[in-house]
C-alpha positions as CSV (number, residue, x, y, z in Angstrom):
1,M,-16.2,-3.2,-6.7
2,G,-13.7,-0.1,-7.0
3,I,-16.5,2.1,-5.6
4,L,-16.7,-0.1,-2.6
5,V,-13.3,-0.4,-1.7
6,F,-12.8,3.3,-2.3
7,L,-15.7,3.9,0.4
8,G,-14.3,1.2,2.5
9,G,-11.1,3.5,2.8
10,V,-13.0,6.6,3.4
11,G,-14.9,5.2,6.2
12,L,-11.8,3.9,7.9
13,L,-10.5,7.2,7.3
14,L,-13.4,8.8,9.1
15,N,-13.2,6.7,12.0
16,T,-9.4,7.4,12.5
17,F,-10.4,11.1,12.3
18,R,-13.2,10.4,14.9
19,L,-11.0,8.4,17.2
20,A,-8.2,11.0,17.0
21,N,-10.8,13.9,17.7
22,D,-12.3,11.9,20.7
23,M,-8.2,11.5,22.3
24,F,-7.2,14.8,21.4
25,T,-10.5,16.5,23.1
26,T,-9.7,14.4,26.3
27,P,-8.3,16.9,29.1
28,P,-4.9,16.0,30.2
29,R,-5.9,15.5,33.4
30,D,-8.2,12.7,32.5
31,A,-5.6,11.4,30.0
32,L,-2.9,11.1,32.2
33,G,-4.8,9.7,35.1
34,T,-4.0,12.4,37.8
35,K,-6.8,13.5,40.2
36,G,-6.7,16.9,41.6
37,A,-4.0,18.3,43.5
38,K,-2.4,14.9,44.5
39,V,1.3,14.5,44.4
40,L,1.6,12.8,40.9
41,E,2.4,8.9,40.9
42,V,5.2,8.7,38.3
43,G,4.3,4.9,37.4
44,V,0.4,6.0,36.7
45,V,1.6,8.9,34.6
46,G,4.4,7.0,32.7
47,N,2.0,4.1,32.1
48,S,-0.8,6.4,30.7
49,L,2.0,8.5,28.5
50,T,2.9,5.1,27.0
51,V,-0.7,4.3,26.4
52,I,-1.2,7.7,24.7
53,L,2.0,7.3,22.7
54,L,0.6,3.7,21.4
55,R,-2.5,5.4,20.6
56,I,-1.0,8.0,18.7
57,A,1.1,5.4,16.6
58,L,-2.1,3.2,16.0
59,L,-4.0,6.3,14.6
60,L,-0.9,7.1,12.3
61,I,-1.1,3.5,10.9
62,M,-4.7,3.4,10.6
63,G,-4.4,6.4,8.7
64,V,-2.0,5.3,6.2
65,V,-4.0,2.0,5.9
66,G,-7.1,3.8,5.5
67,S,-5.4,6.0,2.4
68,L,-4.0,2.9,0.7
69,I,-7.1,1.3,0.7
70,A,-9.1,4.2,-0.8
71,N,-6.3,4.6,-3.4
72,K,-6.7,1.0,-4.3
73,G,-10.4,1.5,-4.7
74,V,-9.6,4.6,-7.0
75,F,-7.2,2.6,-9.0
76,L,-9.9,-0.3,-9.4
77,Y,-12.5,2.1,-10.5
78,T,-10.3,3.8,-13.1
79,H,-9.0,0.6,-14.6
80,S,-12.5,-0.8,-14.8
81,R,-13.4,2.2,-16.8
82,G,-10.8,2.0,-19.1
83,I,-9.3,5.5,-18.0
84,P,-5.7,5.1,-19.0
85,V,-3.2,6.2,-16.3
86,K,-0.2,8.2,-17.6
87,P,2.9,7.0,-16.4
88,E,5.3,9.6,-14.7
89,P,8.1,10.8,-17.0
90,K,11.4,9.3,-16.3
91,D,14.6,11.5,-16.6
């Protein structure tokens, strides 16, 4: 079960990296919704910038959640095998 949880977390991380790569390889002209040499419309650019910032925040959340799930899978796997985890020394 631990390996399945770990692989699920790794799958989420891979999906997050794929989405980030797609987002960051998009040309700025397409991402901001500007077309050619037209005058920039503040509303359209502001709305597009808000969407981009929201996507970046969601990518960060997806990365954290994926790594937490993968970490829980490692924890489950090591405990099912009886591998002791050494507690960190306290000062």
